Every structure is written in C-alpha cells, then in structure tokens.
N, C-alpha and C positions, 0 to 999 in steps of 0.2 A: 648372332645371338649369344654365342659363347663369350664374346668380348664384353657384352653388357653384363652378364652374370659375374665375370671376373672383376669388372670395375665395381659392381655393386658389392661383392664380397670384400674387396679391398676397402671401400668406404666404411662398410659396417665394422670391419676389423679395426680400422683406424679410430672409429668413434668409441668402440667398446674398451680398447686397451687403456686409455687414460682414466676411464671410469673405474676400472679395477684397481689401479694404482693409487687413486685419490683416497685420502684419509678423511674421516668424518671430523667435524669440529670438536667433538668430545675427545677424540684421540689426540688431536693437536693440543687442546687445552691440558689434557692429562700429561703430555710430554713436557709442556712448558712448566706446569706445576712441579713436576718431578725435578726438572733442571733448577728451578728456583729453590726448591727444598735442599737440593744438593749444594747449591751456592751458599745458602744461608748456613748450612751445617759446616761447610768449610770455613766460613767467616767466623762463626762462633768458636770453632776449634782453634783458629789462629788467635783469637782474643784470649781464650783460656790458656793457650800455650804461652803467650806473652806474659800474662798475669803470673803464671807459675814460675817462669824464668825470673821475673822481677822479685818475687817472694824469696826465691832461693838466693838471689844476690843480696837481698836485705838481711838474710839470716847470718851472713858472714860478717866478720869484723872489717874495719876499714882497710887494713893492709891486704887482706885477702880480696876485697872488692877491687882494689887497684890492680892487683895481679890478674884477676879475672878480666878486667877491662882491657889490660894490655894484651892478654892472650887472645881476646876476642878481636882486637884490632889487627894483631899479627895474622890471625887466621883469615880475616876478611881480606887483608892485603894479599896474602898468599893465594887465596882462591880467586881473587880478581885477576891476578897475574896468570894463573893457570887457565882461566876460561877465555882468554883473548884468542881470537881467531887469527891465523897467520896473515890473511889478507889485510886485516885491520891494522896489525902491527906494521906491515909493509907500507900501507898508505900513510900512517902516522909518521913513519921515518922519512918518507918522501916530503911530507908537508913541513917537517922540521928543517930539512935541508934548505928549503926556499927562503 
C-alpha cells in the first residue's frame, strides 16, 4: 500500500511541476513584443547614428574629409588586425604554406 501511495505522489508531482513553470500566452507575447521593441529601438539608433556621422563629415571641407576617411581606414585596419584570434592566424599561415 505504501508503494502505491509513493507512485501516486510521484506521478502527481511530475504532472504539477511543468504546469507551474509554463507561461501563459499573454506573457510569451509580451516578451516577444518587448524584444521586438528593443530590436527596433537599436535599429533606429543605428540609423540616426549613421546620419549624424554623415552630416559631420559633410560639414568639413574636402581636405579634412579625405583626412577623416584615411584615419577611418587606418583605424579599421588596426582594429581588424587586433581582433584576430590566434588559432585563425595559425590556420591561415598553414594554408598559405601549401
């Protein structure tokens, strides 16, 4: 008799635990909407940032624009070199030897 009660308790516990953790549809939709709003906000921020940068570049005269472009290229090149992972460098060197 004790075995039947233990098995019954285990089954009841197993059935109730997922019910507690499950979220309602409204909660899931609210999370999706929040994520979507966050994504859109990031997207609009990036667009505004690009626009502001372009406007700042346009305000400069031609020589300054050229210097800014060169500096941007140098910075991009420098950052690209610094962000390489050691293993990737190693693999590229080995491929170049072949």
